[in-house]
KOLGU-4560 file (N, C-alpha, C; in nm, 3 decimals, padded with zeros to 5 digits):
<recs>
<n_xx: -05.272 n_yy: 03.875 n_zz: -11.090 ca_xx: -05.181 ca_yy: 03.927 ca_zz: -11.189 c_xx: -05.071 c_yy: 04.011 c_zz: -11.123 mol: A seq: 1 type: MET>
<n_xx: -05.111 n_yy: 04.088 n_zz: -11.022 ca_xx: -05.014 ca_yy: 04.175 ca_zz: -10.955 c_xx: -04.905 c_yy: 04.090 c_zz: -10.888 mol: A seq: 2 type: LYS>
<n_xx: -04.949 n_yy: 03.980 n_zz: -10.822 ca_xx: -04.852 ca_yy: 03.893 ca_zz: -10.756 c_xx: -04.762 c_yy: 03.824 c_zz: -10.858 mol: A seq: 3 type: GLN>
<n_xx: -04.821 n_yy: 03.784 n_zz: -10.971 ca_xx: -04.742 ca_yy: 03.719 ca_zz: -11.076 c_xx: -04.635 c_yy: 03.814 c_zz: -11.129 mol: A seq: 4 type: LYS>
<n_xx: -04.673 n_yy: 03.942 n_zz: -11.149 ca_xx: -04.576 ca_yy: 04.037 ca_zz: -11.202 c_xx: -04.462 c_yy: 04.059 c_zz: -11.103 mol: A seq: 5 type: SER>
<n_xx: -04.495 n_yy: 04.057 n_zz: -10.974 ca_xx: -04.390 ca_yy: 04.073 ca_zz: -10.873 c_xx: -04.295 c_yy: 03.954 c_zz: -10.876 mol: A seq: 6 type: LYS>
<n_xx: -04.351 n_yy: 03.835 n_zz: -10.888 ca_xx: -04.267 ca_yy: 03.714 ca_zz: -10.895 c_xx: -04.181 c_yy: 03.717 c_zz: -11.020 mol: A seq: 7 type: LEU>
<n_xx: -04.239 n_yy: 03.763 n_zz: -11.131 ca_xx: -04.163 ca_yy: 03.772 ca_zz: -11.256 c_xx: -04.045 c_yy: 03.867 c_zz: -11.240 mol: A seq: 8 type: HIS>
<n_xx: -04.069 n_yy: 03.984 n_zz: -11.177 ca_xx: -03.961 ca_yy: 04.080 ca_zz: -11.157 c_xx: -03.851 c_yy: 04.021 c_zz: -11.070 mol: A seq: 9 type: ARG>
<n_xx: -03.889 n_yy: 03.944 n_zz: -10.969 ca_xx: -03.789 ca_yy: 03.884 ca_zz: -10.882 c_xx: -03.708 c_yy: 03.778 c_zz: -10.957 mol: A seq: 10 type: LEU>
<n_xx: -03.774 n_yy: 03.704 n_zz: -11.048 ca_xx: -03.702 ca_yy: 03.602 ca_zz: -11.124 c_xx: -03.598 c_yy: 03.663 c_zz: -11.218 mol: A seq: 11 type: LYS>
<n_xx: -03.636 n_yy: 03.771 n_zz: -11.285 ca_xx: -03.543 ca_yy: 03.830 ca_zz: -11.383 c_xx: -03.442 c_yy: 03.924 c_zz: -11.316 mol: A seq: 12 type: ILE>
<n_xx: -03.458 n_yy: 03.945 n_zz: -11.186 ca_xx: -03.369 ca_yy: 04.032 ca_zz: -11.108 c_xx: -03.390 c_yy: 04.177 c_zz: -11.146 mol: A seq: 13 type: ARG>
<n_xx: -03.341 n_yy: 04.263 n_zz: -11.061 ca_xx: -03.362 ca_yy: 04.405 ca_zz: -11.084 c_xx: -03.257 c_yy: 04.468 c_zz: -11.173 mol: A seq: 14 type: ASP>
<n_xx: -03.137 n_yy: 04.417 n_zz: -11.175 ca_xx: -03.032 ca_yy: 04.475 ca_zz: -11.256 c_xx: -02.996 c_yy: 04.615 c_zz: -11.212 mol: A seq: 15 type: GLY>
<n_xx: -03.037 n_yy: 04.650 n_zz: -11.091 ca_xx: -03.012 ca_yy: 04.784 ca_zz: -11.037 c_xx: -03.056 c_yy: 04.894 c_zz: -11.133 mol: A seq: 16 type: ASN>
<n_xx: -03.170 n_yy: 04.878 n_zz: -11.196 ca_xx: -03.216 ca_yy: 04.982 ca_zz: -11.288 c_xx: -03.317 c_yy: 05.075 c_zz: -11.222 mol: A seq: 17 type: ASN>
<n_xx: -03.341 n_yy: 05.189 n_zz: -11.284 ca_xx: -03.430 ca_yy: 05.291 ca_zz: -11.229 c_xx: -03.573 c_yy: 05.242 c_zz: -11.217 mol: A seq: 18 type: LYS>
<n_xx: -03.619 n_yy: 05.166 n_zz: -11.314 ca_xx: -03.757 ca_yy: 05.119 ca_zz: -11.315 c_xx: -03.785 c_yy: 05.035 c_zz: -11.191 mol: A seq: 19 type: VAL>
<n_xx: -03.694 n_yy: 04.945 n_zz: -11.158 ca_xx: -03.713 ca_yy: 04.859 ca_zz: -11.042 c_xx: -03.723 c_yy: 04.940 c_zz: -10.915 mol: A seq: 20 type: PHE>
<n_xx: -03.636 n_yy: 05.039 n_zz: -10.898 ca_xx: -03.635 ca_yy: 05.119 ca_zz: -10.776 c_xx: -03.756 c_yy: 05.212 c_zz: -10.768 mol: A seq: 21 type: HIS>
<n_xx: -03.800 n_yy: 05.264 n_zz: -10.882 ca_xx: -03.920 ca_yy: 05.349 ca_zz: -10.883 c_xx: -04.043 c_yy: 05.267 c_zz: -10.848 mol: A seq: 22 type: LYS>
<n_xx: -04.049 n_yy: 05.143 n_zz: -10.893 ca_xx: -04.163 ca_yy: 05.057 ca_zz: -10.864 c_xx: -04.176 c_yy: 05.034 c_zz: -10.714 mol: A seq: 23 type: ALA>
<n_xx: -04.066 n_yy: 05.029 n_zz: -10.644 ca_xx: -04.069 ca_yy: 05.013 ca_zz: -10.499 c_xx: -04.114 c_yy: 05.137 c_zz: -10.426 mol: A seq: 24 type: GLY>
<n_xx: -04.101 n_yy: 05.253 n_zz: -10.488 ca_xx: -04.139 ca_yy: 05.379 ca_zz: -10.424 c_xx: -04.284 c_yy: 05.417 c_zz: -10.450 mol: A seq: 25 type: LYS>
<n_xx: -04.352 n_yy: 05.352 n_zz: -10.541 ca_xx: -04.489 ca_yy: 05.389 ca_zz: -10.577 c_xx: -04.583 c_yy: 05.388 c_zz: -10.457 mol: A seq: 26 type: VAL>
<n_xx: -04.586 n_yy: 05.282 n_zz: -10.373 ca_xx: -04.676 ca_yy: 05.287 ca_zz: -10.258 c_xx: -04.643 c_yy: 05.403 c_zz: -10.163 mol: A seq: 27 type: PRO>
<n_xx: -04.516 n_yy: 05.434 n_zz: -10.149 ca_xx: -04.475 ca_yy: 05.545 ca_zz: -10.062 c_xx: -04.528 c_yy: 05.678 c_zz: -10.116 mol: A seq: 28 type: GLU>
<n_xx: -04.523 n_yy: 05.695 n_zz: -10.246 ca_xx: -04.567 ca_yy: 05.819 ca_zz: -10.309 c_xx: -04.719 c_yy: 05.833 c_zz: -10.299 mol: A seq: 29 type: ILE>
<n_xx: -04.792 n_yy: 05.723 n_zz: -10.311 ca_xx: -04.938 ca_yy: 05.728 ca_zz: -10.307 c_xx: -04.990 c_yy: 05.770 c_zz: -10.169 mol: A seq: 30 type: ARG>
<n_xx: -04.917 n_yy: 05.744 n_zz: -10.063 ca_xx: -04.964 ca_yy: 05.771 ca_zz: -09.928 c_xx: -04.928 c_yy: 05.910 c_zz: -09.880 mol: A seq: 31 type: ASN>
<n_xx: -04.926 n_yy: 06.007 n_zz: -09.968 ca_xx: -04.890 ca_yy: 06.143 ca_zz: -09.932 c_xx: -05.007 c_yy: 06.235 c_zz: -09.961 mol: A seq: 32 type: VAL>
<n_xx: -05.041 n_yy: 06.321 n_zz: -09.865 ca_xx: -05.142 ca_yy: 06.423 ca_zz: -09.887 c_xx: -05.067 c_yy: 06.547 c_zz: -09.935 mol: A seq: 33 type: VAL>
<n_xx: -05.091 n_yy: 06.586 n_zz: -10.058 ca_xx: -05.016 ca_yy: 06.697 ca_zz: -10.116 c_xx: -05.076 c_yy: 06.832 c_zz: -10.079 mol: A seq: 34 type: LYS>
<n_xx: -05.209 n_yy: 06.839 n_zz: -10.066 ca_xx: -05.272 ca_yy: 06.964 ca_zz: -10.027 c_xx: -05.411 c_yy: 06.939 c_zz: -09.972 mol: A seq: 35 type: GLU>
<n_xx: -05.458 n_yy: 07.035 n_zz: -09.892 ca_xx: -05.594 ca_yy: 07.032 ca_zz: -09.841 c_xx: -05.662 c_yy: 07.160 c_zz: -09.887 mol: A seq: 36 type: LEU>
<n_xx: -05.787 n_yy: 07.146 n_zz: -09.930 ca_xx: -05.863 ca_yy: 07.263 ca_zz: -09.974 c_xx: -05.988 c_yy: 07.271 c_zz: -09.888 mol: A seq: 37 type: ILE>
<n_xx: -06.003 n_yy: 07.382 n_zz: -09.818 ca_xx: -06.122 ca_yy: 07.405 ca_zz: -09.736 c_xx: -06.240 c_yy: 07.442 c_zz: -09.825 mol: A seq: 38 type: TYR>
<n_xx: -06.362 n_yy: 07.431 n_zz: -09.769 ca_xx: -06.482 ca_yy: 07.466 ca_zz: -09.846 c_xx: -06.485 c_yy: 07.614 c_zz: -09.883 mol: A seq: 39 type: SER>
<n_xx: -06.415 n_yy: 07.700 n_zz: -09.807 ca_xx: -06.412 ca_yy: 07.843 ca_zz: -09.839 c_xx: -06.306 c_yy: 07.876 c_zz: -09.946 mol: A seq: 40 type: ASP>
<n_xx: -06.233 n_yy: 07.775 n_zz: -09.994 ca_xx: -06.136 ca_yy: 07.795 ca_zz: -10.101 c_xx: -05.992 c_yy: 07.808 c_zz: -10.053 mol: A seq: 41 type: GLY>
<n_xx: -05.970 n_yy: 07.817 n_zz: -09.921 ca_xx: -05.835 ca_yy: 07.827 ca_zz: -09.867 c_xx: -05.761 c_yy: 07.696 c_zz: -09.893 mol: A seq: 42 type: THR>
<n_xx: -05.634 n_yy: 07.708 n_zz: -09.931 ca_xx: -05.554 ca_yy: 07.589 ca_zz: -09.962 c_xx: -05.432 c_yy: 07.580 c_zz: -09.871 mol: A seq: 43 type: THR>
<n_xx: -05.408 n_yy: 07.461 n_zz: -09.819 ca_xx: -05.285 ca_yy: 07.431 ca_zz: -09.745 c_xx: -05.203 c_yy: 07.342 c_zz: -09.836 mol: A seq: 44 type: LEU>
<n_xx: -05.084 n_yy: 07.388 n_zz: -09.873 ca_xx: -05.008 ca_yy: 07.309 ca_zz: -09.969 c_xx: -04.868 c_yy: 07.270 c_zz: -09.924 mol: A seq: 45 type: ASP>
<n_xx: -04.822 n_yy: 07.317 n_zz: -09.809 ca_xx: -04.692 ca_yy: 07.270 ca_zz: -09.760 c_xx: -04.715 c_yy: 07.152 c_zz: -09.667 mol: A seq: 46 type: THR>
<n_xx: -04.618 n_yy: 07.062 n_zz: -09.661 ca_xx: -04.633 ca_yy: 06.944 ca_zz: -09.576 c_xx: -04.651 c_yy: 06.981 c_zz: -09.429 mol: A seq: 47 type: GLN>
<n_xx: -04.584 n_yy: 07.087 n_zz: -09.385 ca_xx: -04.595 ca_yy: 07.130 ca_zz: -09.245 c_xx: -04.737 c_yy: 07.178 c_zz: -09.214 mol: A seq: 48 type: GLU>
<n_xx: -04.797 n_yy: 07.257 n_zz: -09.304 ca_xx: -04.934 ca_yy: 07.306 ca_zz: -09.285 c_xx: -05.034 c_yy: 07.190 c_zz: -09.285 mol: A seq: 49 type: GLU>
<n_xx: -05.018 n_yy: 07.098 n_zz: -09.379 ca_xx: -05.107 ca_yy: 06.982 ca_zz: -09.389 c_xx: -05.096 c_yy: 06.898 c_zz: -09.263 mol: A seq: 50 type: VAL>
<n_xx: -04.974 n_yy: 06.875 n_zz: -09.217 ca_xx: -04.951 ca_yy: 06.794 ca_zz: -09.097 c_xx: -05.019 c_yy: 06.857 c_zz: -08.976 mol: A seq: 51 type: LYS>
<n_xx: -05.003 n_yy: 06.987 n_zz: -08.958 ca_xx: -05.064 ca_yy: 07.056 ca_zz: -08.844 c_xx: -05.217 c_yy: 07.048 c_zz: -08.850 mol: A seq: 52 type: LYS>
<n_xx: -05.274 n_yy: 07.066 n_zz: -08.968 ca_xx: -05.420 ca_yy: 07.063 ca_zz: -08.982 c_xx: -05.475 c_yy: 06.923 c_zz: -08.957 mol: A seq: 53 type: GLU>
<n_xx: -05.410 n_yy: 06.822 n_zz: -09.009 ca_xx: -05.455 ca_yy: 06.684 ca_zz: -08.986 c_xx: -05.446 c_yy: 06.650 c_zz: -08.838 mol: A seq: 54 type: VAL>
<n_xx: -05.338 n_yy: 06.691 n_zz: -08.775 ca_xx: -05.322 ca_yy: 06.668 ca_zz: -08.632 c_xx: -05.430 c_yy: 06.740 c_zz: -08.552 mol: A seq: 55 type: GLU>
<n_xx: -05.459 n_yy: 06.865 n_zz: -08.586 ca_xx: -05.563 ca_yy: 06.941 ca_zz: -08.517 c_xx: -05.700 c_yy: 06.875 c_zz: -08.536 mol: A seq: 56 type: ARG>
<n_xx: -05.730 n_yy: 06.834 n_zz: -08.659 ca_xx: -05.859 ca_yy: 06.772 ca_zz: -08.689 c_xx: -05.882 c_yy: 06.645 c_zz: -08.607 mol: A seq: 57 type: TYR>
<n_xx: -05.784 n_yy: 06.555 n_zz: -08.608 ca_xx: -05.802 ca_yy: 06.429 ca_zz: -08.537 c_xx: -05.799 c_yy: 06.447 c_zz: -08.386 mol: A seq: 58 type: PHE>
<n_xx: -05.723 n_yy: 06.543 n_zz: -08.338 ca_xx: -05.723 ca_yy: 06.573 ca_zz: -08.194 c_xx: -05.863 c_yy: 06.619 c_zz: -08.152 mol: A seq: 59 type: HIS>
<n_xx: -05.923 n_yy: 06.705 n_zz: -08.233 ca_xx: -06.059 ca_yy: 06.754 ca_zz: -08.205 c_xx: -06.161 c_yy: 06.642 c_zz: -08.221 mol: A seq: 60 type: GLU>
<n_xx: -06.148 n_yy: 06.564 n_zz: -08.328 ca_xx: -06.243 ca_yy: 06.456 ca_zz: -08.357 c_xx: -06.239 c_yy: 06.346 c_zz: -08.251 mol: A seq: 61 type: PHE>
<n_xx: -06.119 n_yy: 06.298 n_zz: -08.218 ca_xx: -06.106 ca_yy: 06.187 ca_zz: -08.124 c_xx: -06.121 c_yy: 06.232 c_zz: -07.979 mol: A seq: 62 type: LEU>
<n_xx: -06.100 n_yy: 06.359 n_zz: -07.953 ca_xx: -06.112 ca_yy: 06.410 ca_zz: -07.817 c_xx: -06.248 c_yy: 06.469 c_zz: -07.786 mol: A seq: 63 type: GLY>
<n_xx: -06.344 n_yy: 06.458 n_zz: -07.879 ca_xx: -06.476 ca_yy: 06.517 ca_zz: -07.861 c_xx: -06.548 c_yy: 06.453 c_zz: -07.743 mol: A seq: 64 type: TYR>
<n_xx: -06.605 n_yy: 06.536 n_zz: -07.658 ca_xx: -06.682 ca_yy: 06.488 ca_zz: -07.544 c_xx: -06.817 c_yy: 06.561 c_zz: -07.545 mol: A seq: 65 type: LYS>
<n_xx: -06.927 n_yy: 06.489 n_zz: -07.566 ca_xx: -07.058 ca_yy: 06.554 ca_zz: -07.570 c_xx: -07.089 c_yy: 06.626 c_zz: -07.438 mol: A seq: 66 type: PRO>
<n_xx: -07.174 n_yy: 06.730 n_zz: -07.448 ca_xx: -07.208 ca_yy: 06.809 ca_zz: -07.329 c_xx: -07.277 c_yy: 06.725 c_zz: -07.223 mol: A seq: 67 type: GLU>
<n_xx: -07.362 n_yy: 06.632 n_zz: -07.263 ca_xx: -07.439 ca_yy: 06.551 ca_zz: -07.168 c_xx: -07.369 c_yy: 06.419 c_zz: -07.133 mol: A seq: 68 type: ASN>
<n_xx: -07.238 n_yy: 06.412 n_zz: -07.152 ca_xx: -07.161 ca_yy: 06.291 ca_zz: -07.127 c_xx: -07.157 c_yy: 06.259 c_zz: -06.978 mol: A seq: 69 type: TYR>
<n_xx: -07.187 n_yy: 06.136 n_zz: -06.943 ca_xx: -07.176 ca_yy: 06.090 ca_zz: -06.805 c_xx: -07.082 c_yy: 05.971 c_zz: -06.804 mol: A seq: 70 type: GLN>
<n_xx: -06.972 n_yy: 05.986 n_zz: -06.734 ca_xx: -06.874 ca_yy: 05.879 ca_zz: -06.727 c_xx: -06.922 c_yy: 05.764 c_zz: -06.640 mol: A seq: 71 type: GLY>
<n_xx: -06.843 n_yy: 05.660 n_zz: -06.635 ca_xx: -06.876 ca_yy: 05.544 ca_zz: -06.552 c_xx: -06.752 c_yy: 05.508 c_zz: -06.472 mol: A seq: 72 type: ILE>
<n_xx: -06.774 n_yy: 05.468 n_zz: -06.350 ca_xx: -06.662 ca_yy: 05.435 ca_zz: -06.262 c_xx: -06.613 c_yy: 05.293 c_zz: -06.289 mol: A seq: 73 type: SER>
<n_xx: -06.499 n_yy: 05.261 n_zz: -06.235 ca_xx: -06.442 ca_yy: 05.126 ca_zz: -06.249 c_xx: -06.536 c_yy: 05.025 c_zz: -06.184 mol: A seq: 74 type: VAL>
<n_xx: -06.594 n_yy: 05.062 n_zz: -06.071 ca_xx: -06.689 ca_yy: 04.971 ca_zz: -06.004 c_xx: -06.811 c_yy: 04.945 c_zz: -06.092 mol: A seq: 75 type: GLU>
<n_xx: -06.858 n_yy: 05.047 n_zz: -06.161 ca_xx: -06.972 ca_yy: 05.031 ca_zz: -06.251 c_xx: -06.941 c_yy: 04.936 c_zz: -06.365 mol: A seq: 76 type: GLY>
<n_xx: -06.822 n_yy: 04.945 n_zz: -06.418 ca_xx: -06.780 ca_yy: 04.856 ca_zz: -06.526 c_xx: -06.769 c_yy: 04.713 c_zz: -06.474 mol: A seq: 77 type: ILE>
<n_xx: -06.714 n_yy: 04.700 n_zz: -06.353 ca_xx: -06.699 ca_yy: 04.567 ca_zz: -06.294 c_xx: -06.835 c_yy: 04.501 c_zz: -06.274 mol: A seq: 78 type: THR>
<n_xx: -06.936 n_yy: 04.579 n_zz: -06.231 ca_xx: -07.070 ca_yy: 04.525 ca_zz: -06.214 c_xx: -07.129 c_yy: 04.479 c_zz: -06.348 mol: A seq: 79 type: LYS>
<n_xx: -07.099 n_yy: 04.552 n_zz: -06.454 ca_xx: -07.150 ca_yy: 04.515 ca_zz: -06.586 c_xx: -07.091 c_yy: 04.381 c_zz: -06.634 mol: A seq: 80 type: LEU>
<n_xx: -06.965 n_yy: 04.359 n_zz: -06.600 ca_xx: -06.898 ca_yy: 04.238 ca_zz: -06.643 c_xx: -06.946 c_yy: 04.123 c_zz: -06.560 mol: A seq: 81 type: ILE>
</recs>
């Protein structure tokens, strides 16, 4: 149904109206984090604060290295292959 409605809109043309242009912005609007609320009740509500917190979180999450981590050398990987 969603694809049919898109085809229908293209057939009747947009007529440069507000509805057509707003419909194109809906996915853009949905992909926005407006605020973050911590478990202690603290709220981050500006885009700059949210951006910094998300960046900090993923940097910590993706950069996590366990204490007992033992790396492997290139030669070790080559032997495995």
